[in-house]
GUBAZA-746189 format. One line per 4 residues: number of its first residue (from 1); their letters; for each residue x, y, z of C-alpha. Coordinates in steps of 0.02 Angstrom, whole numbers, plus 32768, in hexadecimal, padded with zeros to 4 digits. Layout:
GUBAZA-746189
NUM> a> X:Y:Z ~ ...
end
This chain:
GUBAZA-746189
1> mekc> 5AEF:B6AE:AF06 ~ 5AEC:B672:AE54 ~ 5AE3:B5E4:ADDD ~ 5B89:B603:AD88
5> dksl> 5B9B:B5E5:ACCF ~ 5C11:B554:ACB1 ~ 5C68:B5B6:AC29 ~ 5C9C:B633:ACAC
9> kepg> 5CF2:B5AB:AD12 ~ 5CAA:B5FE:ADAC ~ 5D30:B683:ADC9 ~ 5D54:B6C3:AE78
13> klrq> 5D34:B620:AED6 ~ 5DD3:B635:AF3C ~ 5D9D:B6E4:AF6F ~ 5CF2:B6A3:AFA1
17> vvft> 5D47:B623:B011 ~ 5DB5:B6A9:B060 ~ 5D21:B71C:B082 ~ 5CBF:B68B:B0CB
21> vivn> 5D4C:B664:B143 ~ 5D58:B71B:B176 ~ 5C9E:B72D:B19D ~ 5CA8:B688:B1FC
25> lssv> 5D25:B6D5:B274 ~ 5C85:B708:B2CC ~ 5C5A:B64E:B2D6 ~ 5D00:B62C:B32B
29> cygv> 5CD9:B6B8:B3A8 ~ 5C2D:B66E:B3CA ~ 5C7B:B5C2:B3DE ~ 5CE4:B609:B46C
33> imgw> 5C44:B64F:B4BA ~ 5BF6:B5A2:B4AE ~ 5C8F:B549:B4F1 ~ 5CCE:B5B1:B583
37> qsps> 5C51:B566:B5FE ~ 5C98:B4B5:B5FE ~ 5D48:B4DD:B63D ~ 5D0F:B56F:B6AA
41> vpql> 5C83:B51C:B70E ~ 5D00:B4D6:B78E ~ 5D3A:B589:B7AB ~ 5C86:B5C0:B7C7
45> qnpt> 5C5F:B52D:B83B ~ 5CFF:B53B:B89E ~ 5CEA:B55E:B95A ~ 5D3D:B605:B933
49> pvvg> 5CEB:B629:B889 ~ 5D32:B6A4:B80B ~ 5C86:B6F6:B7FF ~ 5C0D:B70F:B88F
53> sepm> 5C1F:B6F1:B949 ~ 5BDD:B63D:B943 ~ 5BFC:B5AB:B8CC ~ 5B81:B59C:B83C
57> tdng> 5B06:B50C:B852 ~ 5AEB:B481:B7D2 ~ 5A41:B4CC:B7AB ~ 5A94:B574:B78D
61> vswm> 5B0F:B522:B715 ~ 5A81:B4D0:B6B4 ~ 5A2C:B578:B6A4 ~ 5AC6:B5C2:B652
65> ngil> 5AA9:B556:B5B9 ~ 59ED:B566:B5CD ~ 59F3:B624:B5C7 ~ 5A61:B621:B52B
69> tltg> 59EA:B5B0:B4CB ~ 5950:B60D:B50A ~ 598E:B6B9:B4D3 ~ 59CA:B66D:B430
73> tlmt> 5919:B62F:B411 ~ 58CA:B6D8:B438 ~ 5949:B738:B3CF ~ 592E:B6C5:B33B
77> mlls> 5874:B6E8:B342 ~ 5897:B7A3:B34B ~ 5909:B79C:B2B3 ~ 587E:B747:B252
81> vipd> 5813:B7E5:B255 ~ 58A2:B857:B220 ~ 58A0:B87B:B165 ~ 5930:B82B:B106
85> kfsr> 596A:B8D5:B0CA ~ 59FC:B8FB:B13D ~ 5AAE:B910:B102 ~ 5B11:B871:B123
89> krfg> 5BA6:B8DD:B151 ~ 5B47:B941:B1D3 ~ 5AF8:B8A4:B21A ~ 5BA5:B856:B225
93> yala> 5BE2:B8E8:B28D ~ 5B44:B8E2:B2F8 ~ 5B66:B829:B31A ~ 5C05:B85B:B375
97> lpmm> 5BA3:B8C3:B3F5 ~ 5B51:B838:B45C ~ 5BEE:B7D0:B443 ~ 5C5B:B857:B490
101> lnwl> 5BDE:B881:B51A ~ 5BDD:B7C8:B549 ~ 5C98:B7C9:B567 ~ 5C9D:B873:B5BD
105> liiv> 5C16:B83B:B636 ~ 5C79:B79E:B661 ~ 5D16:B806:B67A ~ 5CC1:B878:B6FA
109> ateh> 5C4E:B7F1:B744 ~ 5C3D:B7EE:B801 ~ 5B97:B790:B811 ~ 5B49:B6F8:B7BE
113> ihiy> 5AC4:B766:B76E ~ 5B4D:B7B5:B705 ~ 5B7A:B70A:B6C0 ~ 5AC4:B6E6:B698
117> iaka> 5AB1:B78B:B63B ~ 5B51:B765:B5DB ~ 5B07:B6BD:B5AA ~ 5A69:B715:B570
121> lggi> 5AD4:B785:B503 ~ 5B28:B6E8:B4C2 ~ 5A7F:B6A6:B489 ~ 5A5B:B74A:B42F
125> tgac> 5B06:B73E:B3DD ~ 5AE1:B68D:B3A1 ~ 5A39:B6BC:B355 ~ 5A86:B751:B2FA
129> lfyl> 5B17:B6E7:B2BF ~ 5AA6:B662:B272 ~ 5A45:B6EE:B21C ~ 5ADD:B748:B1D4
133> vpny> 5B60:B6C7:B1A6 ~ 5AFA:B64C:B13D ~ 5AA1:B6DE:B0EC ~ 5B41:B739:B0BC
137> vsei> 5B9B:B69C:B084 ~ 5B0A:B667:B015 ~ 5B07:B711:AFC0 ~ 5BBF:B70D:AF8E
141> scds> 5BD4:B656:AF5C ~ 5BBC:B5EF:AEBD ~ 5B4F:B553:AEB9 ~ 5BE4:B4DF:AEA3
145> irgi> 5C2E:B50E:AF4C ~ 5B96:B54B:AFAD ~ 5B87:B4AA:B013 ~ 5C3E:B4AE:B043
149> lasi> 5C3A:B566:B072 ~ 5B97:B551:B0D1 ~ 5BE2:B4C7:B13B ~ 5C7E:B52A:B16C
153> igsc> 5C19:B57B:B1F8 ~ 5C16:B4D3:B254 ~ 5CD3:B4BE:B24C ~ 5CED:B570:B289
157> lnsg> 5C74:B55B:B31A ~ 5CCC:B4BC:B34F ~ 5D75:B513:B33F ~ 5D38:B597:B3B9
161> illa> 5CF8:B513:B432 ~ 5DA0:B4B8:B42B ~ 5DFC:B55D:B447 ~ 5D8F:B581:B4E0
165> yilg> 5DB2:B4D5:B528 ~ 5E6E:B4E8:B511 ~ 5E79:B59A:B554 ~ 5DFC:B579:B5DF
169> gmms> 5E6A:B4EF:B623 ~ 5F01:B562:B624 ~ 5EBE:B605:B669 ~ 5E39:B657:B6D4
173> lynl> 5D8C:B685:B696 ~ 5DBF:B73C:B69D ~ 5E54:B721:B629 ~ 5DEB:B6B5:B5B5
177> avig> 5D6C:B742:B5A8 ~ 5DF8:B7BB:B57B ~ 5E30:B746:B4EF ~ 5D7B:B73A:B4B4
181> ailt> 5D6E:B7F7:B4AD ~ 5E10:B801:B449 ~ 5DCF:B780:B3CC ~ 5D31:B7E9:B3B7
185> vlyv> 5D99:B882:B38E ~ 5DFE:B81D:B30F ~ 5D5B:B7E5:B2BD ~ 5D1E:B899:B2AC
189> iafa> 5DC4:B8CF:B25F ~ 5DC5:B840:B1E2 ~ 5D0D:B859:B1B7 ~ 5D31:B90D:B187
193> fmpe> 5D8B:B8CE:B0EB ~ 5CF7:B865:B0B0 ~ 5C90:B899:B018 ~ 5BD8:B8BE:B02F
197> spvy> 5B5F:B839:AFF2 ~ 5B38:B859:AF39 ~ 5A88:B817:AF55 ~ 5A67:B89E:AFD7
201> lvrq> 5AB3:B925:AF69 ~ 5A47:B8F5:AED4 ~ 59AE:B8F6:AF45 ~ 59DA:B9A9:AF72
205> nrtr> 59F6:B9DB:AEBB ~ 5AAD:BA03:AEE2 ~ 5AEB:B9BE:AE3D ~ 5B9A:BA0A:AE3D
209> eair> 5BBE:B9C6:AEEA ~ 5B78:B91D:AEB7 ~ 5BF0:B919:AE23 ~ 5C7F:B945:AE98
213> slnw> 5C4D:B8B8:AF0E ~ 5C3E:B83B:AE7E ~ 5CE8:B874:AE3F ~ 5D31:B837:AEE4
217> lkag> 5CCD:B796:AEE4 ~ 5CEC:B76D:AE2C ~ 5DA5:B799:AE2B ~ 5D87:B823:ADAB
221> dtla> 5D3A:B7B0:AD26 ~ 5CD1:B82C:ACC2 ~ 5C62:B7AB:AC6C ~ 5C3A:B754:AD11
225> ieqt> 5C14:B7FB:AD64 ~ 5B9D:B832:ACD9 ~ 5B42:B78C:ACD2 ~ 5B2D:B780:AD8F
229> lshl> 5AF4:B834:AD9D ~ 5A70:B820:AD16 ~ 5A2E:B783:AD69 ~ 5A28:B7D7:AE12
233> qlqi> 59CC:B870:ADD0 ~ 594C:B805:AD75 ~ 5929:B78F:AE04 ~ 592E:B811:AE8F
237> kevt> 58A8:B86F:AE2F ~ 583E:B7D2:AE2D ~ 5859:B7B0:AEE6 ~ 5833:B862:AF1F
241> strs> 5791:B863:AEBD ~ 5749:B7D8:AF2A ~ 56FE:B7F1:AFD6 ~ 575B:B7C1:B074
245> akls> 573F:B70F:B0AD ~ 56DC:B6E8:B14A ~ 56E1:B653:B1BF ~ 563F:B613:B173
249> dlfr> 5697:B605:B0CA ~ 56F6:B56F:B10D ~ 5653:B50D:B0FE ~ 561F:B545:B051
253> drat> 5651:B4AD:AFE8 ~ 5695:B3FD:AFF3 ~ 574B:B42A:AFD2 ~ 5752:B4B1:B057
257> ikgl> 56F9:B447:B0D9 ~ 576D:B3B4:B0B6 ~ 5804:B427:B0BD ~ 57CA:B469:B165
261> iiil> 57B7:B3B8:B1A7 ~ 5866:B38F:B168 ~ 58BD:B420:B1BF ~ 585E:B407:B261
265> glfg> 588D:B34F:B25F ~ 5942:B372:B235 ~ 595E:B3F8:B2B9 ~ 58FF:B394:B33B
269> gqqf> 5967:B2FB:B30F ~ 5A06:B362:B315 ~ 59E9:B39B:B3C7 ~ 59A0:B2F7:B407
273> sgif> 5A2F:B294:B3BC ~ 5A83:B2AF:B463 ~ 5B0E:B326:B433 ~ 5AEF:B38D:B4D0
277> avis> 5AED:B2F1:B53E ~ 5B8E:B2AB:B4F6 ~ 5BEA:B351:B508 ~ 5BA6:B36E:B5B8
281> ytes> 5BD2:B2BF:B5F6 ~ 5C78:B2A9:B59D ~ 5CD3:B2AE:B644 ~ 5C62:B225:B68C
285> ifim> 5C7F:B1B7:B5F4 ~ 5D3B:B1CA:B602 ~ 5D35:B1A5:B6BD ~ 5CCF:B106:B6AC
289> sgss> 5D47:B0CC:B625 ~ 5DD4:B0D4:B6A3 ~ 5E2D:B160:B648 ~ 5EAD:B1C3:B6AA
293> lssn> 5E90:B25E:B640 ~ 5E51:B2FC:B696 ~ 5DA4:B33E:B670 ~ 5DEB:B3D2:B612
297> tssi> 5E5D:B364:B5A9 ~ 5DC8:B2F4:B582 ~ 5D62:B38B:B54A ~ 5DEF:B3C7:B4DA
301> ivaa> 5DFB:B31C:B488 ~ 5D40:B319:B467 ~ 5D40:B3CA:B420 ~ 5DD2:B39D:B3AE
305> illl> 5D74:B303:B370 ~ 5CD9:B36D:B350 ~ 5D42:B3E7:B2EC ~ 5D89:B356:B286
309> gssl> 5CD9:B31A:B260 ~ 5C9B:B3C5:B229 ~ 5D34:B3D9:B1BB ~ 5D10:B332:B168
313> stsl> 5C5C:B369:B14E ~ 5C96:B408:B0F7 ~ 5CFD:B3A2:B07B ~ 5C7C:B318:B05F
317> iera> 5BD6:B375:B058 ~ 5BE5:B39E:AF9E ~ 5C31:B2F5:AF73 ~ 5BCD:B275:AFD4
321> grrp> 5B2B:B2D8:AFD9 ~ 5ABC:B310:B068 ~ 5A4A:B279:B07A ~ 5AD1:B1F0:B087
325> llli> 5B2E:B254:B10C ~ 5A8F:B26C:B171 ~ 5A65:B1B2:B16A ~ 5B15:B17A:B197
329> scaa> 5B1A:B1F9:B224 ~ 5A75:B1C2:B273 ~ 5A9B:B108:B266 ~ 5B4B:B118:B2AC
333> mcvc> 5B11:B187:B33C ~ 5A8D:B106:B368 ~ 5B11:B07D:B372 ~ 5B84:B0EA:B3DC
337> hcvi> 5AF9:B110:B459 ~ 5AD0:B056:B465 ~ 5B87:B02C:B487 ~ 5B99:B0B1:B50F
341> gtfc> 5AF0:B083:B55A ~ 5B1D:AFCA:B560 ~ 5BC3:AFF1:B5B5 ~ 5B6A:B05D:B637
345> ylqn> 5AE7:AFD6:B653 ~ 5B6A:AF4E:B66F ~ 5BC5:AFBF:B6E9 ~ 5B21:AFDE:B742
349> lqyd> 5B0E:AF21:B756 ~ 5BBB:AF1C:B7A9 ~ 5C10:AEBE:B71A ~ 5CCC:AED7:B70C
353> vsvy> 5CDE:AF2F:B665 ~ 5D7E:AF8C:B68C ~ 5DDE:AF2D:B606 ~ 5D64:AF73:B585
357> gwip> 5D76:B027:B5BF ~ 5DB0:B05C:B513 ~ 5D06:B032:B4C6 ~ 5C9E:B0C6:B507
361> vtal> 5D2B:B13F:B4DF ~ 5D34:B0FC:B42D ~ 5C76:B104:B41D ~ 5C79:B1B7:B45D
365> sifm> 5CFE:B1E8:B3DE ~ 5CA0:B198:B34D ~ 5BFE:B1EC:B386 ~ 5C4D:B299:B37F
369> ivya> 5C92:B27B:B2D0 ~ 5BF2:B235:B284 ~ 5B86:B2BB:B2D7 ~ 5BED:B345:B287
373> lgmg> 5BF3:B2E4:B1E4 ~ 5B36:B2E4:B1CA ~ 5ABE:B326:B24C ~ 5B31:B3B4:B280
377> ngpv> 5B2E:B415:B1DB ~ 5AAD:B3B6:B176 ~ 5A0C:B404:B1B8 ~ 5A46:B4B5:B193
381> vims> 5A7D:B489:B0E3 ~ 59DD:B429:B0BD ~ 5972:B4B6:B102 ~ 59C5:B531:B08C
385> eifs> 5994:B4CC:AFF2 ~ 58E4:B486:B002 ~ 5873:B520:B00A ~ 5834:B599:AF87
389> rdva> 588D:B63F:AF90 ~ 57F7:B6A1:AFD4 ~ 57E0:B635:B070 ~ 5894:B601:B090
393> svaa> 58B3:B68D:B10F ~ 581A:B65E:B177 ~ 5848:B5A6:B16C ~ 58FA:B5C9:B1A6
397> tvgf> 58B6:B625:B23D ~ 5846:B592:B26C ~ 58D9:B51B:B256 ~ 594E:B57E:B2C6
401> vmcw> 58C7:B598:B349 ~ 58B0:B4DB:B34B ~ 596C:B4C4:B35E ~ 597D:B540:B3EE
405> gasf> 58DD:B504:B442 ~ 590A:B44B:B43B ~ 59B6:B473:B480 ~ 5967:B4D2:B512
409> vlvk> 58F2:B441:B53A ~ 597F:B3C2:B539 ~ 59F0:B430:B5A3 ~ 596B:B43D:B62A
413> ifad> 5929:B389:B62F ~ 59C2:B31C:B613 ~ 59FB:B31D:B6C9 ~ 594B:B2E8:B6FD
417> lial> 594C:B25D:B67B ~ 59EF:B219:B6C2 ~ 59A1:B215:B770 ~ 5907:B1BC:B729
421> lgmh> 5954:B142:B6AC ~ 5A0A:B138:B6DF ~ 5A9C:B162:B66C ~ 5A84:B0C2:B608
425> gcff> 59CA:B0E1:B5F1 ~ 59EC:B190:B5AD ~ 5A67:B14F:B52C ~ 59EE:B0C9:B4F3
429> llai> 5968:B150:B4E3 ~ 59DE:B1B8:B479 ~ 5A00:B11F:B40D ~ 5946:B10F:B3EC
433> scmc> 5940:B1C8:B3BF ~ 59CD:B1B2:B341 ~ 5978:B11A:B2F4 ~ 58D9:B181:B2E1
437> sflf> 5940:B209:B28C ~ 598A:B187:B216 ~ 58DD:B14B:B1E3 ~ 58A2:B1FF:B1D1
441> cfim> 5934:B22D:B15E ~ 5920:B18D:B0F9 ~ 5867:B1AB:B0DB ~ 5859:B269:B0D3
445> vpet> 58FD:B2BE:B0A3 ~ 5927:B2CF:AFE9 ~ 59D6:B2DE:AFA3 ~ 59F8:B396:AF7B
449> kgrt> 5AAC:B38F:AF41 ~ 5AC7:B3EC:AE9D ~ 5A0D:B40C:AE81 ~ 59B1:B4AF:AE68
453> redi> 592F:B4EA:AEE3 ~ 58A2:B4D6:AE64 ~ 58D2:B421:AE43 ~ 58CE:B3F8:AEFD
457> vdel> 5829:B453:AF1B ~ 57DD:B3FA:AE84 ~ 580E:B351:AECF ~ 57C3:B37F:AF77
461> nggg> 5724:B3AF:AF1C ~ 571F:B302:AECE ~ 5746:B349:AE22 ~ 578D:B2EF:AD8D
465> qykk> 583F:B2D9:AD50 ~ 58A7:B376:AD5B ~ 58CD:B3C6:ACB5 ~ 5969:B42D:ACB4
469> kdvk> 5934:B49E:AC27 ~ 5898:B4D6:AC87 ~ 58F3:B514:AD20 ~ 58E6:B5CC:AD4B
473> hivg> 5978:B5FA:ADBA ~ 594C:B66D:AE46 ~ 5997:B6D1:AED2 ~ 5961:B69A:AF7D
477> tdsv> 592F:B711:B007 ~ 5943:B699:B096 ~ 59B2:B6B1:B12B ~ 5A19:B619:B0FF
481> havh> 5A3A:B616:B044 ~ 5A15:B68B:AFB3 ~ 5A2F:B612:AF25 ~ 5A1B:B5E7:AE70
485> v> 5A33:B67B:ADFF
end
């Protein structure tokens, strides 16, 4: 939201953290939507399935994830043409609608088509979530904690996935859907106590309400409120005087083109790092290791490790920086894929590797941690910081469309790749993908930690040394971060 004056000691940071956690209750709810499929598929493929008269086929199961990512892609494109003038509060309430309909449809489901429609609503929920939460968080947070607050969404999503795995192994799909509906209601109740975004209120010339919102966010510090309000009014006036950005504006200059290449590479690398493959084939990896753990227990362990990694990312992203975490993440994921691929290959050659069964499990665990540490949150944070304010919203849309689209492609082709290359061949292919991502990050991605947007854009343009005194702090209009006032 603002570049806070050091003399103000950035009042209200604790409140900003609390409000960020509250709005991310929606992320927990969406995590449950993402995670319920894994423990519930056996119920759907049972000879006497909980939904429908016949067991769901493997192709039907693959389409559940495919439909979610496809509708997420389409909804993201739709949101890109909607003016960024809606109340964050109203949009937050609207987010609960597809979320609740998803669970109600599962509760009353009698045919497989009901499950598919629920998954489609889940994709719509995800697209709306990634539009609202980063936007709202960016508009209430100071620069010094914006990276930390922006990365909380990952931890909350993984918390929801872990919750779905635990509950799904203990209860029926019907009861899990009831719990999901209850969580949605709790989110709506908690969100009712949230302040409106001061950026939105200033845009609407609702000054008194903006002051009231800033009073909450700044813990009543009068000087901080006055300074932030004056900055917002000045910069919102500048932003609203410019025309709306178009897709063609992403190709207008060197910095914007390079930024576009960076986010496309990062989101493509994120999805083709193999996160879907590792999660989907966790049970197979545990089985070939000789583990006696059940498939559900294995999934819970993996989800817990992923949550640990995202929590570490939240604490390290403002300390270690974005670029080092991305590089470490890509390199470590490449090594993990090579280890698992080698183990699978030796098994395929009929070598007795049972004594080394702990190796693929260890590699799997390390993979989940390092993915969450860098490539899990990194692309979203980088995307929020490398574009000029007038094109950031369009760029964010392109980035999320790339993310959803790449996920859809991988969901649909991975089973065919296994049939073509074998399990070991797929993991070696993923290792090559991670190595390419490492080289891409090393060559293309700048460090953005603690830097203003203008400084970063100037570097991408091939400009000279950044001069602090020449920086003009601005309010962003993007759907990820409104920064630097």
